N, C-alpha and C positions, 0 to 999 in steps of 0.2 A: 528435607522430609515433606512429601504431599500431605496434606490431610483426607482421613478418611471420608468420603463420599456419603451423604448423608441418604435416608432410605425415605423417600417418601412415595404417595398413591400413584400409580403409573396411569398414564393417561389412555384414554379407551382409543381403541382403534376408530379412525375418521374425526377423531376430536382433536383441535387444537388449544393449546394454553399460551395467553399472553401473561406473562410476569413482569410487572414492572420491579425496579431496583432502587427503592426510594434511600434518602439521608446520607447521599454522598455529598462529600465537602466540594467548597468551591474549587476549581481546577484554575492554578496560576502555572506561569511559567518553569520551566523546569521541571514538573511534577513528575514522579513514574506513576503511569496510569495502571500497569499491572499491580501496583503495592496498592494504588487505591482503590482499584475493582474486585479483586480477587476477595477480600473479607467480606464484601456484601454480596457477591455472587454465591460466595459458599454458604451465608446465612439465607439468600433466596432459595436455595436447593437445587443448583445448577448440578446438570446431568447428561452422561453420555447422549449425543444427540442433537443438543440445544444449541440456537442460533444465538448470540450475544448480539444484541443491537445496539449499536454506540453513535450518539450524537456527533458528527463529525466536529462541530463546533468544540468540545472539551479535547480532542486531539489539536486543534488549532490552538487552544489555549495552552496546551502543555508543551507546545512547540513554539509558544513565544510571537505567534502569526499576527502579530497585532499589528495596526497603521494608526497613526493621528489622524481624528476626523478630517481634519483641512487637507489629508492627501490620498482620503478613498476614491477619488476620480482617478486620480494618476495613477494608482494603484490598480485598477479594474484595468485602466488601458493596458498597463505592464503584464495583467494576468492574461490578456484576451490573445487567442491566436490568431482570431478574426473576428470582426464586427458583424453580427449577423442583421441586427435591426436595433434603430433607435425609437424609444415611445415616450413622449412628455405622458405623467402621472400627476395630475394638479400642477405643483410648481415644479416639478422635479424631471428631469431626464433621466430615463434609465436604460441604459446598452443593455442587450441581450447578446451575449460573445460565447463563441467556443473557447474552452479553456484547455490547458496543456492535456488534462487526462481523457479529454472526450468529450463531456456531455456540453450541452448548451445549455446557458443557463442564464438568467437576469442577474445584471451586477458583476459577474464571474464569482457568483455565489459570495461574496465578500457582504458580510451581515452585521450590524450592530447593536442586534438586541440581546440581552442576556452579556453583553460583553462589556462591562463596568471599564478596563483601558481601552477601550476604543473598537473600532472596526477590525473584525478578524479575517483575513484569508484562509482559503482552504487549502490545504496541504496539496503542492504539487504532485505527489505521487499517493493518491489514499489506497493504492491496493497497497504496496508495500508499508504503510503504516498498518495497515489490517493485518497482513502477515506477522509483521513484528508483535502485534499486541496478539494475537492468536498464540503464537508461540509462547509466549511470555504466561500468559493465562493457561495454556494446556500445563508447561513444566510448573505452575505455582499450585496446581488445582489436581493435576492427575486426571482431568476429564476430556474427551473427543468431542470437540466441539466446535464450532464456524463462528466468524466472528463477520459482521458488516458493519459498513461506517455509511450514517444516514446521514441524508440532509433532506430538506425542504425545497420541493420546485414545482413550477407550474407544468403543465402538460398538454401539449399540442393538442388543440381543438377540444378542449377541456375545461371548464370553468374550475377556478378552485386550484388549492394548492393539495400536495402530499408530499410524503416521505419516499425518496427512491436511494437505492444503493450507490454511494461514491465509492466505496473501496470494498472488498470480498476476500476474505481467505478460510477455505476448507470448505466452503459452499459450492452446490451445485446450483450456480447463479443461472443458467439456462438449462432447461429440461426439452430436449428434444422429444416431442410426441410423435414425429412423423413415423408413417407405418404401424404404429396401433392403431387399434380399432375403438369406436366409440362404442355406446350402449346399445345401439341399434346394428352393429357387424359393420359400419361402412369405415374406411380405411382413413386416417388423419394423413394429409398431403402436406399442410404449410404450417402445422401449429407448434411452434416451440414458446414454451412458456418461460416467462421473465421472472422467475421465482424470486430472483433476489428481490425486485421491487414489491413484489407480493409480502415478502415476509418484511422490508421496512415499512409498507405502510400498515402492517397490521401490528408492528412494535408502536406506531406514533399512537397509535388508539389510547396506549396509557402513558403515554410520554406527553410531552408537548412543552412549549415556551414557557408557560405560566407556574407549568406544576411542580419546576426544578426535578425532573425525574428525565435525566439524557440517557439511561439505559434501560433496556427492556429485555427479557429474555424471550423467545418464540420456541415453543415445544410440540414435539407430536406430528411435525411436519416430516411425512416419510420422503427418505432420500435428500432431504435439503442439506447434510452434513455428508459430505465425501470420505470413505474409507482410503481411498488411493488417490495421491495428490495430482496423478494425471488428469482426474476427474473432475479439480478445481476449474471454474471458471472466475476470470479477475474481471471485476464491474468495469472496467476500460474496454470489453468488450460488449458491453450493452449500449453502448452509444453510437446510433446511426450516424455518423458523419464522415468528413472523407469521401471516399467512391462510393459509401453506402447510403449516404445521405437522399433521400427520395424527393427531398424537399427543396435543395438547396436553391431552384428558382420554382416560381416567381414571387418576387418582394418589392415593393416600391424602392428598395435601396438598391435592388440590382439593376432595376432600369436607370435609376439615377447615375447608377456606377457606369453603366454602358453610354451614357450621355457626356462623361467627360465630369462631372462633378468629383470633387476629392472631398473627402469624408467629414472635414471642418466647414464645408460649403453646405452640404445636405440640410433640408430643414430636418425637422423632428415633428413625425406624427404624434398625435395622440391616442393614448391606449384607449380611449372612449370613443364611440362614434362620432364621425364627425358631419357637421353638415355640408351638403352638394357643394355651396357656393365656397366655404374654405376651402375643398380639394379642387376645387377649378383654380380658384386664386393661387393655390400653391402650384398647380401644375403649368401656370402662366410665367410664375416665378422661377421654377427651378429652368423652363425653356429659356428666360432671359441670362439666365447666370452667366456671366463670361468664363470661358474654361481656361484650366491653368496654361500659361504662356501664347494664351491667343487674344486678340485685340476685340474689344466689345462688337457686336454686329450691328451694323447700322441699319437697324430695323427694330419697330415696337409692336407688339401684338396687345391689344385691349379687347375686353367683352363688351361689345356695342348693345347686346340685346341678351336677352335671357336666354336665346338658343343660338347665339353667333358669337366668333371672334373674329376680328378684323388683324391684319397682320397687315403691315405698310413700311416701306422703307424711309427713311428717316433723312436720306440725302439724293440727290438725283445721281443717274448712275446706273451702269448694267451690275456693278460692283456692289452695290446696294440693294438691288434688287435682287440679286443671288442672295444675298443676306436675309431678304426677307423669306425668301423660299425657304431656306433652311432653317430660319426662324420657325417657320410654318410646321415644317415636319417634327423638330423640335416638341411644338406644342402639342400635335397629335400624340405623339409617343409620350409625353409626360400625361396626357389627359388619358392614353389607354392603361398606363402604371396606374392612374388613381382608380380605374375599373377594375382592376385584379380582384380584387374582394365584394366591390360592390358597384354595380352600374352607376353611372351618372345619366342626368337628361340627356336628350340629343343635341349634338352642339355641331355647329357648322362653323369649319376654321377656313376663310377666304383671304387670299392673298393678293393685294392690289398691287398696280403699279407706281401709283401716285403717291408722292410722299407724304408723311403724317403730319 
């Protein structure tokens, strides 16, 4: 038997409320999230049309997705569909990878904060977890609601982090506004609103890692909760990966891969800006690395002046001279990769016939 819904003040048109759901117990492996959340949501005054935003971390805790700290890096590697980049932050290498559900995330979303049992993995199918949680809450509370599983993520070309939707159920995650008119009467042609991420970010204003509030209700957003399941948009559709990835190239890593470097042989660029000399030295090191299954080149490249790199064979003969030419082209390519984001000072690469 469902509990009667409390009567609360209606939200004014055009106004949005964000309601924290505090005083939840610590979630442990095997816990029933519906049983834990339903009483607190009832007390918070949950009503039809509300979107319940749940930190994915407590879902991971309930599923027991904990790894030993020493196994963290291996767990990230196992969770990665592909490695997009690796960056050195202070003394730790962070892998930015695509995860099975679609998003590209630092460390595959593996997180050790507020995880006393050890780092937590993300669920492999956050949308399925959101659907199961929504169905349980609807049955327990008798309220038509939407559920988002949220997690903190950085954003391309923006500084800082914010919460995004990793899982969605009962939510119009994408709102297609194409064909509608703006307030001047001009027709919108490209606008598709990412409502799920907007709701997740709004909920994070009253949640947070330090406040022990992993759940919030967002209320008053027209059209957020769908009446027809066919209008539901899973969060997996929010990830612009695969064929929809506009920015799969260019990157340092993509050039290194095209030069034949194995992942374990690639250097790791720093997250912070790097001096020109450091980037030039890295390009020379990348060019000189032997390719898997191939003998080292009989040639050497060195920076002999601030604006010059000399490449010479290390032994006499035509084969070594060809190696020097090959190394010279690798140097030029590696330098070009370093200039993808920030230009380098002018450098002249000269190939010499005489031995080094």
